mmCIF file of the N, C-alpha and C atoms, coordinates in Angstrom:
data_MODEL
# 
_entry.id   MODEL 
# 
loop_
_atom_site.group_PDB 
_atom_site.id 
_atom_site.type_symbol 
_atom_site.label_atom_id 
_atom_site.label_alt_id 
_atom_site.label_comp_id 
_atom_site.label_asym_id 
_atom_site.label_entity_id 
_atom_site.label_seq_id 
_atom_site.pdbx_PDB_ins_code 
_atom_site.Cartn_x 
_atom_site.Cartn_y 
_atom_site.Cartn_z 
_atom_site.occupancy 
_atom_site.B_iso_or_equiv 
_atom_site.pdbx_formal_charge 
_atom_site.auth_seq_id 
_atom_site.auth_comp_id 
_atom_site.auth_asym_id 
_atom_site.auth_atom_id 
_atom_site.pdbx_PDB_model_num 
ATOM 1   N N  . MET A 1 1  ? -6.988 -11.235 -21.598 1.00 0.00 ? 1  MET A N  1 
ATOM 2   C CA . MET A 1 1  ? -5.528 -11.237 -21.694 1.00 0.00 ? 1  MET A CA 1 
ATOM 3   C C  . MET A 1 1  ? -4.996 -9.862  -21.281 1.00 0.00 ? 1  MET A C  1 
ATOM 4   N N  . ALA A 1 2  ? -3.879 -9.851  -20.652 1.00 0.00 ? 2  ALA A N  1 
ATOM 5   C CA . ALA A 1 2  ? -3.293 -8.607  -20.155 1.00 0.00 ? 2  ALA A CA 1 
ATOM 6   C C  . ALA A 1 2  ? -2.099 -8.189  -21.014 1.00 0.00 ? 2  ALA A C  1 
ATOM 7   N N  . VAL A 1 3  ? -1.740 -6.922  -20.903 1.00 0.00 ? 3  VAL A N  1 
ATOM 8   C CA . VAL A 1 3  ? -0.559 -6.426  -21.604 1.00 0.00 ? 3  VAL A CA 1 
ATOM 9   C C  . VAL A 1 3  ? 0.691  -7.045  -20.983 1.00 0.00 ? 3  VAL A C  1 
ATOM 10  N N  . LYS A 1 4  ? 1.783  -6.971  -21.733 1.00 0.00 ? 4  LYS A N  1 
ATOM 11  C CA . LYS A 1 4  ? 3.059  -7.507  -21.259 1.00 0.00 ? 4  LYS A CA 1 
ATOM 12  C C  . LYS A 1 4  ? 4.041  -6.347  -21.100 1.00 0.00 ? 4  LYS A C  1 
ATOM 13  N N  . ILE A 1 5  ? 4.836  -6.407  -20.058 1.00 0.00 ? 5  ILE A N  1 
ATOM 14  C CA . ILE A 1 5  ? 5.824  -5.366  -19.790 1.00 0.00 ? 5  ILE A CA 1 
ATOM 15  C C  . ILE A 1 5  ? 7.218  -5.966  -19.903 1.00 0.00 ? 5  ILE A C  1 
ATOM 16  N N  . ASP A 1 6  ? 8.036  -5.344  -20.747 1.00 0.00 ? 6  ASP A N  1 
ATOM 17  C CA . ASP A 1 6  ? 9.431  -5.764  -20.901 1.00 0.00 ? 6  ASP A CA 1 
ATOM 18  C C  . ASP A 1 6  ? 10.232 -5.050  -19.812 1.00 0.00 ? 6  ASP A C  1 
ATOM 19  N N  . LYS A 1 7  ? 10.473 -5.759  -18.720 1.00 0.00 ? 7  LYS A N  1 
ATOM 20  C CA . LYS A 1 7  ? 11.111 -5.135  -17.554 1.00 0.00 ? 7  LYS A CA 1 
ATOM 21  C C  . LYS A 1 7  ? 12.485 -4.523  -17.841 1.00 0.00 ? 7  LYS A C  1 
ATOM 22  N N  . PRO A 1 8  ? 13.343 -5.155  -18.650 1.00 0.00 ? 8  PRO A N  1 
ATOM 23  C CA . PRO A 1 8  ? 14.637 -4.514  -18.923 1.00 0.00 ? 8  PRO A CA 1 
ATOM 24  C C  . PRO A 1 8  ? 14.495 -3.169  -19.656 1.00 0.00 ? 8  PRO A C  1 
ATOM 25  N N  . THR A 1 9  ? 13.428 -3.009  -20.429 1.00 0.00 ? 9  THR A N  1 
ATOM 26  C CA . THR A 1 9  ? 13.210 -1.777  -21.175 1.00 0.00 ? 9  THR A CA 1 
ATOM 27  C C  . THR A 1 9  ? 12.531 -0.704  -20.331 1.00 0.00 ? 9  THR A C  1 
ATOM 28  N N  . CYS A 1 10 ? 11.708 -1.124  -19.371 1.00 0.00 ? 10 CYS A N  1 
ATOM 29  C CA . CYS A 1 10 ? 10.960 -0.186  -18.521 1.00 0.00 ? 10 CYS A CA 1 
ATOM 30  C C  . CYS A 1 10 ? 11.926 0.717   -17.756 1.00 0.00 ? 10 CYS A C  1 
ATOM 31  N N  . ILE A 1 11 ? 11.652 2.035   -17.815 1.00 0.00 ? 11 ILE A N  1 
ATOM 32  C CA . ILE A 1 11 ? 12.503 3.002   -17.117 1.00 0.00 ? 11 ILE A CA 1 
ATOM 33  C C  . ILE A 1 11 ? 11.880 3.472   -15.795 1.00 0.00 ? 11 ILE A C  1 
ATOM 34  N N  . GLY A 1 12 ? 10.716 2.936   -15.461 1.00 0.00 ? 12 GLY A N  1 
ATOM 35  C CA . GLY A 1 12 ? 10.090 3.261   -14.184 1.00 0.00 ? 12 GLY A CA 1 
ATOM 36  C C  . GLY A 1 12 ? 9.520  4.655   -14.079 1.00 0.00 ? 12 GLY A C  1 
ATOM 37  N N  . CYS A 1 13 ? 9.092  5.216   -15.179 1.00 0.00 ? 13 CYS A N  1 
ATOM 38  C CA . CYS A 1 13 ? 8.591  6.594   -15.162 1.00 0.00 ? 13 CYS A CA 1 
ATOM 39  C C  . CYS A 1 13 ? 7.173  6.699   -14.595 1.00 0.00 ? 13 CYS A C  1 
ATOM 40  N N  . GLY A 1 14 ? 6.406  5.615   -14.655 1.00 0.00 ? 14 GLY A N  1 
ATOM 41  C CA . GLY A 1 14 ? 5.052  5.622   -14.119 1.00 0.00 ? 14 GLY A CA 1 
ATOM 42  C C  . GLY A 1 14 ? 3.990  6.178   -15.042 1.00 0.00 ? 14 GLY A C  1 
ATOM 43  N N  . ALA A 1 15 ? 4.341  6.522   -16.259 1.00 0.00 ? 15 ALA A N  1 
ATOM 44  C CA . ALA A 1 15 ? 3.358  7.083   -17.191 1.00 0.00 ? 15 ALA A CA 1 
ATOM 45  C C  . ALA A 1 15 ? 2.201  6.120   -17.429 1.00 0.00 ? 15 ALA A C  1 
ATOM 46  N N  . CYS A 1 16 ? 2.503  4.840   -17.510 1.00 0.00 ? 16 CYS A N  1 
ATOM 47  C CA . CYS A 1 16 ? 1.464  3.836   -17.747 1.00 0.00 ? 16 CYS A CA 1 
ATOM 48  C C  . CYS A 1 16 ? 0.504  3.742   -16.566 1.00 0.00 ? 16 CYS A C  1 
ATOM 49  N N  . VAL A 1 17 ? 1.039  3.848   -15.364 1.00 0.00 ? 17 VAL A N  1 
ATOM 50  C CA . VAL A 1 17 ? 0.217  3.777   -14.152 1.00 0.00 ? 17 VAL A CA 1 
ATOM 51  C C  . VAL A 1 17 ? -0.789 4.927   -14.145 1.00 0.00 ? 17 VAL A C  1 
ATOM 52  N N  . ASP A 1 18 ? -0.331 6.103   -14.540 1.00 0.00 ? 18 ASP A N  1 
ATOM 53  C CA . ASP A 1 18 ? -1.174 7.296   -14.524 1.00 0.00 ? 18 ASP A CA 1 
ATOM 54  C C  . ASP A 1 18 ? -2.332 7.227   -15.516 1.00 0.00 ? 18 ASP A C  1 
ATOM 55  N N  . VAL A 1 19 ? -2.167 6.552   -16.640 1.00 0.00 ? 19 VAL A N  1 
ATOM 56  C CA . VAL A 1 19 ? -3.214 6.534   -17.661 1.00 0.00 ? 19 VAL A CA 1 
ATOM 57  C C  . VAL A 1 19 ? -4.130 5.317   -17.601 1.00 0.00 ? 19 VAL A C  1 
ATOM 58  N N  . CYS A 1 20 ? -3.811 4.329   -16.793 1.00 0.00 ? 20 CYS A N  1 
ATOM 59  C CA . CYS A 1 20 ? -4.632 3.113   -16.744 1.00 0.00 ? 20 CYS A CA 1 
ATOM 60  C C  . CYS A 1 20 ? -6.007 3.419   -16.143 1.00 0.00 ? 20 CYS A C  1 
ATOM 61  N N  . PRO A 1 21 ? -7.083 3.186   -16.908 1.00 0.00 ? 21 PRO A N  1 
ATOM 62  C CA . PRO A 1 21 ? -8.426 3.520   -16.415 1.00 0.00 ? 21 PRO A CA 1 
ATOM 63  C C  . PRO A 1 21 ? -8.950 2.575   -15.335 1.00 0.00 ? 21 PRO A C  1 
ATOM 64  N N  . VAL A 1 22 ? -8.318 1.413   -15.178 1.00 0.00 ? 22 VAL A N  1 
ATOM 65  C CA . VAL A 1 22 ? -8.799 0.444   -14.182 1.00 0.00 ? 22 VAL A CA 1 
ATOM 66  C C  . VAL A 1 22 ? -7.752 0.151   -13.105 1.00 0.00 ? 22 VAL A C  1 
ATOM 67  N N  . GLN A 1 23 ? -6.721 0.971   -13.025 1.00 0.00 ? 23 GLN A N  1 
ATOM 68  C CA . GLN A 1 23 ? -5.656 0.838   -12.025 1.00 0.00 ? 23 GLN A CA 1 
ATOM 69  C C  . GLN A 1 23 ? -5.048 -0.579  -12.004 1.00 0.00 ? 23 GLN A C  1 
ATOM 70  N N  . ALA A 1 24 ? -4.811 -1.121  -13.192 1.00 0.00 ? 24 ALA A N  1 
ATOM 71  C CA . ALA A 1 24 ? -4.238 -2.465  -13.310 1.00 0.00 ? 24 ALA A CA 1 
ATOM 72  C C  . ALA A 1 24 ? -2.713 -2.448  -13.261 1.00 0.00 ? 24 ALA A C  1 
ATOM 73  N N  . LEU A 1 25 ? -2.119 -1.268  -13.293 1.00 0.00 ? 25 LEU A N  1 
ATOM 74  C CA . LEU A 1 25 ? -0.666 -1.160  -13.287 1.00 0.00 ? 25 LEU A CA 1 
ATOM 75  C C  . LEU A 1 25 ? -0.179 -0.519  -11.992 1.00 0.00 ? 25 LEU A C  1 
ATOM 76  N N  . SER A 1 26 ? 0.957  -0.991  -11.541 1.00 0.00 ? 26 SER A N  1 
ATOM 77  C CA . SER A 1 26 ? 1.578  -0.413  -10.355 1.00 0.00 ? 26 SER A CA 1 
ATOM 78  C C  . SER A 1 26 ? 3.090  -0.467  -10.539 1.00 0.00 ? 26 SER A C  1 
ATOM 79  N N  . MET A 1 27 ? 3.788  0.204   -9.646  1.00 0.00 ? 27 MET A N  1 
ATOM 80  C CA . MET A 1 27 ? 5.240  0.204   -9.692  1.00 0.00 ? 27 MET A CA 1 
ATOM 81  C C  . MET A 1 27 ? 5.780  -0.670  -8.568  1.00 0.00 ? 27 MET A C  1 
ATOM 82  N N  . VAL A 1 28 ? 6.644  -1.615  -8.909  1.00 0.00 ? 28 VAL A N  1 
ATOM 83  C CA . VAL A 1 28 ? 7.295  -2.482  -7.931  1.00 0.00 ? 28 VAL A CA 1 
ATOM 84  C C  . VAL A 1 28 ? 8.781  -2.475  -8.249  1.00 0.00 ? 28 VAL A C  1 
ATOM 85  N N  . ASP A 1 29 ? 9.593  -2.098  -7.284  1.00 0.00 ? 29 ASP A N  1 
ATOM 86  C CA . ASP A 1 29 ? 11.046 -2.001  -7.492  1.00 0.00 ? 29 ASP A CA 1 
ATOM 87  C C  . ASP A 1 29 ? 11.384 -1.150  -8.710  1.00 0.00 ? 29 ASP A C  1 
ATOM 88  N N  . ASP A 1 30 ? 10.675 -0.028  -8.869  1.00 0.00 ? 30 ASP A N  1 
ATOM 89  C CA . ASP A 1 30 ? 10.893 0.928   -9.971  1.00 0.00 ? 30 ASP A CA 1 
ATOM 90  C C  . ASP A 1 30 ? 10.645 0.342   -11.350 1.00 0.00 ? 30 ASP A C  1 
ATOM 91  N N  . LYS A 1 31 ? 9.781  -0.649  -11.454 1.00 0.00 ? 31 LYS A N  1 
ATOM 92  C CA . LYS A 1 31 ? 9.375  -1.227  -12.735 1.00 0.00 ? 31 LYS A CA 1 
ATOM 93  C C  . LYS A 1 31 ? 7.860  -1.375  -12.730 1.00 0.00 ? 31 LYS A C  1 
ATOM 94  N N  . ALA A 1 32 ? 7.240  -1.213  -13.896 1.00 0.00 ? 32 ALA A N  1 
ATOM 95  C CA . ALA A 1 32 ? 5.795  -1.378  -14.003 1.00 0.00 ? 32 ALA A CA 1 
ATOM 96  C C  . ALA A 1 32 ? 5.429  -2.859  -13.909 1.00 0.00 ? 32 ALA A C  1 
ATOM 97  N N  . VAL A 1 33 ? 4.322  -3.110  -13.215 1.00 0.00 ? 33 VAL A N  1 
ATOM 98  C CA . VAL A 1 33 ? 3.803  -4.464  -13.064 1.00 0.00 ? 33 VAL A CA 1 
ATOM 99  C C  . VAL A 1 33 ? 2.315  -4.414  -13.373 1.00 0.00 ? 33 VAL A C  1 
ATOM 100 N N  . VAL A 1 34 ? 1.828  -5.408  -14.126 1.00 0.00 ? 34 VAL A N  1 
ATOM 101 C CA . VAL A 1 34 ? 0.412  -5.448  -14.485 1.00 0.00 ? 34 VAL A CA 1 
ATOM 102 C C  . VAL A 1 34 ? -0.318 -6.509  -13.660 1.00 0.00 ? 34 VAL A C  1 
ATOM 103 N N  . ASP A 1 35 ? -1.493 -6.139  -13.168 1.00 0.00 ? 35 ASP A N  1 
ATOM 104 C CA . ASP A 1 35 ? -2.378 -7.084  -12.503 1.00 0.00 ? 35 ASP A CA 1 
ATOM 105 C C  . ASP A 1 35 ? -3.235 -7.703  -13.601 1.00 0.00 ? 35 ASP A C  1 
ATOM 106 N N  . GLU A 1 36 ? -2.907 -8.922  -13.983 1.00 0.00 ? 36 GLU A N  1 
ATOM 107 C CA . GLU A 1 36 ? -3.568 -9.567  -15.119 1.00 0.00 ? 36 GLU A CA 1 
ATOM 108 C C  . GLU A 1 36 ? -5.061 -9.763  -14.905 1.00 0.00 ? 36 GLU A C  1 
ATOM 109 N N  . ALA A 1 37 ? -5.490 -9.897  -13.672 1.00 0.00 ? 37 ALA A N  1 
ATOM 110 C CA . ALA A 1 37 ? -6.914 -10.089 -13.389 1.00 0.00 ? 37 ALA A CA 1 
ATOM 111 C C  . ALA A 1 37 ? -7.713 -8.800  -13.568 1.00 0.00 ? 37 ALA A C  1 
ATOM 112 N N  . THR A 1 38 ? -7.037 -7.653  -13.454 1.00 0.00 ? 38 THR A N  1 
ATOM 113 C CA . THR A 1 38 ? -7.708 -6.358  -13.549 1.00 0.00 ? 38 THR A CA 1 
ATOM 114 C C  . THR A 1 38 ? -7.602 -5.738  -14.937 1.00 0.00 ? 38 THR A C  1 
ATOM 115 N N  . CYS A 1 39 ? -6.519 -6.008  -15.639 1.00 0.00 ? 39 CYS A N  1 
ATOM 116 C CA . CYS A 1 39 ? -6.265 -5.407  -16.961 1.00 0.00 ? 39 CYS A CA 1 
ATOM 117 C C  . CYS A 1 39 ? -7.390 -5.729  -17.944 1.00 0.00 ? 39 CYS A C  1 
ATOM 118 N N  . ILE A 1 40 ? -7.880 -4.682  -18.629 1.00 0.00 ? 40 ILE A N  1 
ATOM 119 C CA . ILE A 1 40 ? -8.926 -4.862  -19.638 1.00 0.00 ? 40 ILE A CA 1 
ATOM 120 C C  . ILE A 1 40 ? -8.362 -4.779  -21.052 1.00 0.00 ? 40 ILE A C  1 
ATOM 121 N N  . ASP A 1 41 ? -7.040 -4.723  -21.162 1.00 0.00 ? 41 ASP A N  1 
ATOM 122 C CA . ASP A 1 41 ? -6.364 -4.728  -22.466 1.00 0.00 ? 41 ASP A CA 1 
ATOM 123 C C  . ASP A 1 41 ? -6.820 -3.584  -23.375 1.00 0.00 ? 41 ASP A C  1 
ATOM 124 N N  . CYS A 1 42 ? -6.992 -2.401  -22.793 1.00 0.00 ? 42 CYS A N  1 
ATOM 125 C CA . CYS A 1 42 ? -7.462 -1.254  -23.569 1.00 0.00 ? 42 CYS A CA 1 
ATOM 126 C C  . CYS A 1 42 ? -6.357 -0.606  -24.401 1.00 0.00 ? 42 CYS A C  1 
ATOM 127 N N  . GLY A 1 43 ? -5.099 -0.785  -23.981 1.00 0.00 ? 43 GLY A N  1 
ATOM 128 C CA . GLY A 1 43 ? -3.977 -0.240  -24.735 1.00 0.00 ? 43 GLY A CA 1 
ATOM 129 C C  . GLY A 1 43 ? -3.565 1.166   -24.366 1.00 0.00 ? 43 GLY A C  1 
ATOM 130 N N  . ALA A 1 44 ? -4.218 1.783   -23.396 1.00 0.00 ? 44 ALA A N  1 
ATOM 131 C CA . ALA A 1 44 ? -3.860 3.153   -23.011 1.00 0.00 ? 44 ALA A CA 1 
ATOM 132 C C  . ALA A 1 44 ? -2.409 3.223   -22.552 1.00 0.00 ? 44 ALA A C  1 
ATOM 133 N N  . CYS A 1 45 ? -1.960 2.221   -21.841 1.00 0.00 ? 45 CYS A N  1 
ATOM 134 C CA . CYS A 1 45 ? -0.591 2.210   -21.325 1.00 0.00 ? 45 CYS A CA 1 
ATOM 135 C C  . CYS A 1 45 ? 0.438  2.040   -22.441 1.00 0.00 ? 45 CYS A C  1 
ATOM 136 N N  . ILE A 1 46 ? 0.061  1.333   -23.476 1.00 0.00 ? 46 ILE A N  1 
ATOM 137 C CA . ILE A 1 46 ? 0.988  1.084   -24.594 1.00 0.00 ? 46 ILE A CA 1 
ATOM 138 C C  . ILE A 1 46 ? 1.390  2.408   -25.241 1.00 0.00 ? 46 ILE A C  1 
ATOM 139 N N  . SER A 1 47 ? 0.404  3.236   -25.521 1.00 0.00 ? 47 SER A N  1 
ATOM 140 C CA . SER A 1 47 ? 0.713  4.516   -26.168 1.00 0.00 ? 47 SER A CA 1 
ATOM 141 C C  . SER A 1 47 ? 1.341  5.513   -25.197 1.00 0.00 ? 47 SER A C  1 
ATOM 142 N N  . ALA A 1 48 ? 1.137  5.332   -23.901 1.00 0.00 ? 48 ALA A N  1 
ATOM 143 C CA . ALA A 1 48 ? 1.701  6.258   -22.908 1.00 0.00 ? 48 ALA A CA 1 
ATOM 144 C C  . ALA A 1 48 ? 3.172  5.969   -22.620 1.00 0.00 ? 48 ALA A C  1 
ATOM 145 N N  . CYS A 1 49 ? 3.641  4.769   -22.888 1.00 0.00 ? 49 CYS A N  1 
ATOM 146 C CA . CYS A 1 49 ? 5.012  4.395   -22.547 1.00 0.00 ? 49 CYS A CA 1 
ATOM 147 C C  . CYS A 1 49 ? 6.007  5.062   -23.488 1.00 0.00 ? 49 CYS A C  1 
ATOM 148 N N  . PRO A 1 50 ? 6.919  5.875   -22.937 1.00 0.00 ? 50 PRO A N  1 
ATOM 149 C CA . PRO A 1 50 ? 7.867  6.601   -23.787 1.00 0.00 ? 50 PRO A CA 1 
ATOM 150 C C  . PRO A 1 50 ? 8.988  5.726   -24.367 1.00 0.00 ? 50 PRO A C  1 
ATOM 151 N N  . VAL A 1 51 ? 9.150  4.519   -23.865 1.00 0.00 ? 51 VAL A N  1 
ATOM 152 C CA . VAL A 1 51 ? 10.226 3.650   -24.355 1.00 0.00 ? 51 VAL A CA 1 
ATOM 153 C C  . VAL A 1 51 ? 9.699  2.352   -24.976 1.00 0.00 ? 51 VAL A C  1 
ATOM 154 N N  . SER A 1 52 ? 8.413  2.288   -25.225 1.00 0.00 ? 52 SER A N  1 
ATOM 155 C CA . SER A 1 52 ? 7.773  1.115   -25.857 1.00 0.00 ? 52 SER A CA 1 
ATOM 156 C C  . SER A 1 52 ? 8.060  -0.180  -25.108 1.00 0.00 ? 52 SER A C  1 
ATOM 157 N N  . ALA A 1 53 ? 7.962  -0.135  -23.786 1.00 0.00 ? 53 ALA A N  1 
ATOM 158 C CA . ALA A 1 53 ? 8.210  -1.314  -22.970 1.00 0.00 ? 53 ALA A CA 1 
ATOM 159 C C  . ALA A 1 53 ? 6.968  -2.175  -22.768 1.00 0.00 ? 53 ALA A C  1 
ATOM 160 N N  . ILE A 1 54 ? 5.819  -1.711  -23.277 1.00 0.00 ? 54 ILE A N  1 
ATOM 161 C CA . ILE A 1 54 ? 4.561  -2.432  -23.076 1.00 0.00 ? 54 ILE A CA 1 
ATOM 162 C C  . ILE A 1 54 ? 3.998  -2.868  -24.429 1.00 0.00 ? 54 ILE A C  1 
ATOM 163 N N  . SER A 1 55 ? 3.531  -4.113  -24.471 1.00 0.00 ? 55 SER A N  1 
ATOM 164 C CA . SER A 1 55 ? 2.951  -4.642  -25.697 1.00 0.00 ? 55 SER A CA 1 
ATOM 165 C C  . SER A 1 55 ? 1.734  -5.498  -25.359 1.00 0.00 ? 55 SER A C  1 
ATOM 166 N N  . GLU A 1 56 ? 0.961  -5.820  -26.395 1.00 0.00 ? 56 GLU A N  1 
ATOM 167 C CA . GLU A 1 56 ? -0.206 -6.689  -26.198 1.00 0.00 ? 56 GLU A CA 1 
ATOM 168 C C  . GLU A 1 56 ? 0.194  -8.130  -26.233 1.00 0.00 ? 56 GLU A C  1 
# 
């Protein structure tokens, strides 16, 4: 299972992309997007998000 991103809350800072150990996150139209096939659900992005836009 992959993390979920609340797009209206995401501010597009890219902090989650920088900390993802498997490069499962990317930025599309200034919002974070998760590649569900790559995500290992480690939670690194959850704690890195300054606006709590990512959840399990």
